[in-house]
VOPAGU-2260 file (C-alpha; in pm, 1 decimal, decimal comma):
REM VOPAGU-2260
SITE   aa  ch    i         X         Y         Z
SITE  MET   A    0   -2732,8   -1313,3    1479,2
SITE  SER   A    1   -2409,1   -1266,0    1287,1
SITE  ASN   A    2   -2063,8   -1355,0    1417,3
SITE  THR   A    3   -1911,9   -1102,9    1177,3
SITE  PRO   A    4   -1814,6    -780,3    1354,9
SITE  ASP   A    5   -1964,8    -456,6    1226,6
SITE  LEU   A    6   -1656,1    -249,7    1147,4
SITE  VAL   A    7   -1842,3       8,8     939,4
SITE  GLY   A    8   -1849,3     342,6    1115,1
SITE  THR   A    9   -1620,1     212,4    1386,3
SITE  ALA   A   10   -1327,1     444,0    1455,8
SITE  LEU   A   11   -1043,1     194,4    1439,7
SITE  VAL   A   12    -674,9     269,7    1468,7
SITE  TRP   A   13    -502,6      62,3    1202,5
SITE  ILE   A   14    -138,8     -42,6    1241,3
SITE  LYS   A   15      66,4    -143,1     937,1
SITE  SER   A   16     251,6    -472,8     967,1
SITE  THR   A   17     626,1    -449,4    1016,2
SITE  TYR   A   18     649,7    -719,6     746,8
SITE  SER   A   19     499,2    -484,3     487,3
SITE  GLY   A   20     744,0    -372,0     224,2
SITE  PRO   A   21     892,1     -18,8     238,8
SITE  GLU   A   22     792,6      45,1    -124,1
SITE  GLY   A   23     424,4      19,9     -35,1
SITE  GLY   A   24     365,8    -335,7    -155,2
SITE  ASN   A   25     228,0    -624,8      48,5
SITE  CYS   A   26      73,9    -390,8     305,0
SITE  VAL   A   27    -137,8    -550,9     572,3
SITE  GLU   A   28    -292,2    -355,3     858,7
SITE  TRP   A   29    -464,9    -471,8    1173,9
SITE  ALA   A   30    -659,5    -298,2    1450,7
SITE  PRO   A   31    -507,0    -399,8    1785,7
SITE  SER   A   32    -736,2    -183,7    2000,7
SITE  TYR   A   33   -1044,0    -353,0    1852,1
SITE  ALA   A   34    -881,5    -693,4    1900,1
SITE  THR   A   35    -817,9    -613,3    2266,7
SITE  ALA   A   36   -1182,6    -521,7    2326,9
SITE  HIS   A   37   -1334,2    -806,4    2121,4
SITE  ASP   A   38   -1261,5   -1166,7    2034,9
SITE  VAL   A   39   -1171,2   -1089,1    1675,3
SITE  VAL   A   40    -874,1    -929,0    1499,4
SITE  PRO   A   41    -968,9    -705,3    1203,5
SITE  VAL   A   42    -720,9    -714,8     913,6
SITE  ARG   A   43    -725,7    -517,7     587,2
SITE  ASP   A   44    -519,1    -427,4     281,9
SITE  SER   A   45    -370,9     -82,8     348,7
SITE  LYS   A   46    -374,3      -5,5     -23,7
SITE  ASP   A   47    -756,9     -30,3     -12,0
SITE  PRO   A   48    -860,1     115,5     327,1
SITE  GLN   A   49   -1223,1     155,6     219,2
SITE  GLY   A   50   -1233,7    -204,4     100,7
SITE  PRO   A   51   -1331,8    -509,4     301,8
SITE  ALA   A   52   -1169,5    -611,5     626,8
SITE  LEU   A   53   -1128,6    -970,3     733,1
SITE  ALA   A   54   -1197,1   -1075,4    1090,8
SITE  PHE   A   55    -995,2   -1356,5    1247,6
SITE  SER   A   56   -1034,1   -1519,5    1586,0
SITE  ARG   A   57    -751,0   -1441,8    1825,6
SITE  ASP   A   58    -631,9   -1802,6    1805,3
SITE  ALA   A   59    -628,4   -1801,4    1425,5
SITE  TRP   A   60    -441,5   -1469,5    1415,4
SITE  SER   A   61    -186,9   -1593,0    1668,9
SITE  SER   A   62    -130,0   -1909,9    1465,7
SITE  PHE   A   63     -83,6   -1703,3    1149,8
SITE  LEU   A   64     172,4   -1473,5    1316,5
SITE  THR   A   65     364,2   -1772,4    1447,9
SITE  ALA   A   66     376,4   -1922,7    1098,9
SITE  VAL   A   67     502,8   -1592,4     953,3
SITE  ARG   A   68     773,8   -1558,9    1219,3
SITE  GLU   A   69     887,1   -1915,9    1157,1
SITE  ALA   A   70     895,2   -1861,0     778,0
SITE  GLU   A   71     644,8   -2138,3     710,2
SITE  PHE   A   72     518,8   -1964,0     394,9
SITE  PRO   A   73     715,1   -1979,9      69,9
SITE  SER   A   74     841,7   -1647,6     -60,6
SITE  ALA   A   75     700,2   -1515,3    -384,3
């Protein structure tokens, strides 16, 4: 049995991150309704919506968001 969620054919509502740039660069989307119903948070690159999606545990996603808010990542 796989721990990877089957997102293919699933009607997900994707929300673009407020940290994504207005010019269309650095666009990350996540599916909050799926995350609410399951123990994983799907994340994808909005510039490639048919491409792969990553699935993070709720704890891992929460830790990532905290690190972003606290500017723990160097800017490019």
